[in-house]
C-alpha positions as CSV (number, residue, x, y, z in Angstrom):
1,M,69.9,68.8,116.0
2,Q,68.9,70.3,112.7
3,D,70.9,69.7,109.5
4,H,72.1,72.9,107.9
5,H,71.5,72.8,104.1
6,H,72.0,75.5,101.6
7,S,69.5,75.7,98.8
8,A,68.0,78.3,96.5
9,S,65.5,79.6,99.0
10,H,66.7,81.0,102.3
11,D,63.5,82.1,104.0
12,H,64.2,80.0,107.1
13,G,66.0,80.9,110.3
14,H,69.4,79.5,111.0
15,A,69.7,77.4,114.1
16,H,73.3,78.1,114.8
17,G,72.6,81.6,116.3
18,Y,74.2,83.8,113.7
19,S,72.3,86.4,111.8
20,H,73.8,86.8,108.4
21,A,72.6,87.4,104.9
22,H,73.3,85.0,102.1
23,G,74.4,86.8,98.9
24,H,73.7,84.4,96.2
25,A,73.1,87.0,93.5
26,A,75.1,86.5,90.2
27,A,76.4,90.1,90.5
28,A,78.2,89.2,93.8
29,Q,80.6,86.7,92.1
30,I,84.3,87.4,92.4
31,L,86.3,86.2,89.5
32,A,89.6,84.6,90.5
33,R,92.7,84.2,88.4
34,P,93.7,80.6,87.6
35,A,96.3,79.3,89.9
36,V,99.8,79.4,88.4
37,P,102.3,76.9,90.0
38,G,105.4,78.5,91.4
39,F,109.0,77.5,90.6
40,S,109.9,73.9,91.4
41,L,113.2,72.1,90.8
42,L,111.2,68.9,90.3
43,R,109.6,70.3,87.2
44,L,113.0,71.1,85.5
45,S,114.5,68.7,83.1
46,A,117.6,66.7,84.1
47,G,119.7,68.9,81.8
48,Q,118.4,72.0,83.5
49,R,119.1,70.6,86.9
50,L,122.6,69.6,85.9
51,A,123.3,73.1,84.5
52,G,122.0,74.7,87.7
53,A,124.2,72.5,89.8
54,G,127.2,73.3,87.5
55,L,126.6,77.0,88.0
56,I,126.5,76.6,91.8
57,V,129.8,74.5,91.7
58,L,131.5,77.2,89.5
59,A,130.3,79.9,91.9
60,L,131.7,78.0,94.9
61,W,135.1,77.4,93.2
62,G,135.2,81.0,92.1
63,A,134.7,82.0,95.8
64,V,137.4,79.6,96.9
65,F,139.9,81.0,94.4
66,W,139.0,84.6,95.2
67,A,139.5,83.9,99.0
68,L,142.9,82.3,98.4
69,Q,144.3,85.3,96.6
């Protein structure tokens, strides 16, 4: 079995049976945006988590009082 190594020169045949071109030209680079982490409750401070929990509790009690009227 042959090892498959990528190097600067690609003037060899590939043993894995696929015919494909290697585009290693600098013009073929795709620039990606840096990854931005999404929202996470774990990254919030303790005060922000307590404030969020308080808002949820207020909303639930508001729904209870509204349903009882």
